[in-house]
C-alpha positions, 0 to 999 in steps of 0.5 A: 166593371166586375159586377158579376161575382165569380163562383169558382175557385181560389187562386193556385198561386203565382209565386216568383221562380220557386225552387221545384222541390215538390217533384223531388219529394214524396207526394201522392194524390188521393181521395179526401176521406175522414182520416184526412180532416185533421190534416185539412184543418192544419192546412187551412190554419197555415193558409190563414196564418200566412194571410190567405182567406181561402179555405178548403172544406174541413168535412169530407162529406160533400154537398152532392154525394154519390147516390144510386141513380144520380149522375150529379155528384162531387168527389174531393181529392188532396195532395200530400207531400211527405204525409202532409196536405199541401193542396186539394180540389173537387170535381163535380161529375155530371152528364152533359150534352157534348155535340149531340151526345150525352157524356159523363164528364166533370166540372173542375177542378173546383176550389183548387187550393194550393199552399203555393199561394203563401209559400213559393216552395209549393208553387208546383202543387197547382200544376199537379192538382190540374194534371190529376183532375185531367187524369181522372177525367180528361173531359173537363170544363170550369166556370167562374174563376174571377176573370182571365187575369187570375192565376187559376185561368192563366194556369189552365190556359198555359196547360192548353185549355181554351177559355171564353168569357160568359156575357154578363147582363144587368137591368136596373129597377131602382135607380137611386139604390143602384147609384148609391151602391154600385161599387164600380161606378163609385170607385173614383171621386168624380164618378161618385160625384156623378152618381150622387148628382144623377140621384139628387136630380132624378135624372137616373130614375127618369132614365130607368123609366124611359128605358122600360118603354122599350122592353119587349114583353113576353106573349100575353098568353104565357103563364108563370107559376112559382113551384116548390119543386121540379116534377115530371114536366121538367123531363118533358122540357129537357127531352124537347130542348136537349138537341138544341145545344152543342154543349150544356149540362143535363137538366133532367128531373134527377139533376134539377132535384139534386142541384136545387132541392126543395129543402133549399128555399133560397132557390125560387123555381119558375115554370113558364107555360103557354096553354098546356105546354111548359115552354121552360123554367128558370131558377132565380134568387132574391138576395139582400146584399150587405157591404158586397164588393160589387153591389153594396147593400142592394137587393139583387135578383138573379136569373141563375139557371134556365132552360127552354128551346132557344126560340122560347128564351124570349118567353122565359126571360121576360117572365122571370124578370117580371117575377123579380120586379114584383119582388121589388129587387133593385137590380137583376143580373144574369150570365148567359153563354147562349146567343139566344138567351143573350138576345132575350135579355137584351130584348127584355131591357138588360144592358151588357156589362163587362164580365169576369165569369169565364168558361174553360174547356180542357183540350179533350173537351174542346177538341170534341166540340171542335170536331163536331162543328161547335159554335159559341151560340150553341153553348148553354152555360150560366150560373147554374153550372160549375159550383152553382149560384154561390155568392149570389 
């Protein structure tokens, strides 16, 4: 049930037994600059002509440019063979907590795109892209990727990366809309008939109402406030929480304002307080889908990013859930790696479903985490990482 959409990357290609001509050709990997935009457009055109819908950005200007004093930024790189672009990828540099210390590492390769997906002659381009990324920044992680059977995560695994699925959770609020639109459950004729029967008889709606009786609400003293932007209180939350996780992206004020700028009203920023103390925050989305391959035409709420101490996850999740419920979304979804956040979702009435959202660590980063007694429960990763909550 691949209900969670992947937010990373195009496949690198898995063509059968190519002739390894790339190594015998003149090729170079270099930063994506304005003079390469025409070549990128030609690269994209060749992919389209051969039936691929994957495209690399045709402007060298990134969504997260490198600015003074900001540790979150993107760089793009291209692979040229004999002067022609045959592949490209991006890196998102950022500070992360790695086993108790702050290190400047990178998420990626992001959107690793190789002409090998349409031409076997270039099948080795993908390997060169990943190797180049690891040369530029050995401490790498990647998220999304569409599940372990896709070409890109299989390549990373073959190159020694460790991978694990980030659990996916969903909570149905509008049973009839869910039964009419959920593509996985309507993938076969008999399943479609069951969904239609559950809707027509009202059994589906009754089951949802019954399930809500077992939700564990947040404390009555907790207060939720929707804010237009993050401010100094976000740094206070980060200072209090950063030692609770063995791996997580730094979420100080500078990072949050870069990732979720006030100018982007699609991001709904929630502050959860108890008395005068800010317990944590969440970034949620309310998206009307249109013929989506997973959700059809449903209105989907998502808890994309969040931060609090593990003990306070049980305050943030119910608050974010009630906020989205009040907006009358049909279903709420979330991917969370941390055991504490997974438990908070279950207590709030979410159901765990199959996930296609992967987390991968390069050898160097996995080794660093392993040396310091890392546990999976200490990893706090969600849709706010990597490419961010795109496709939601």
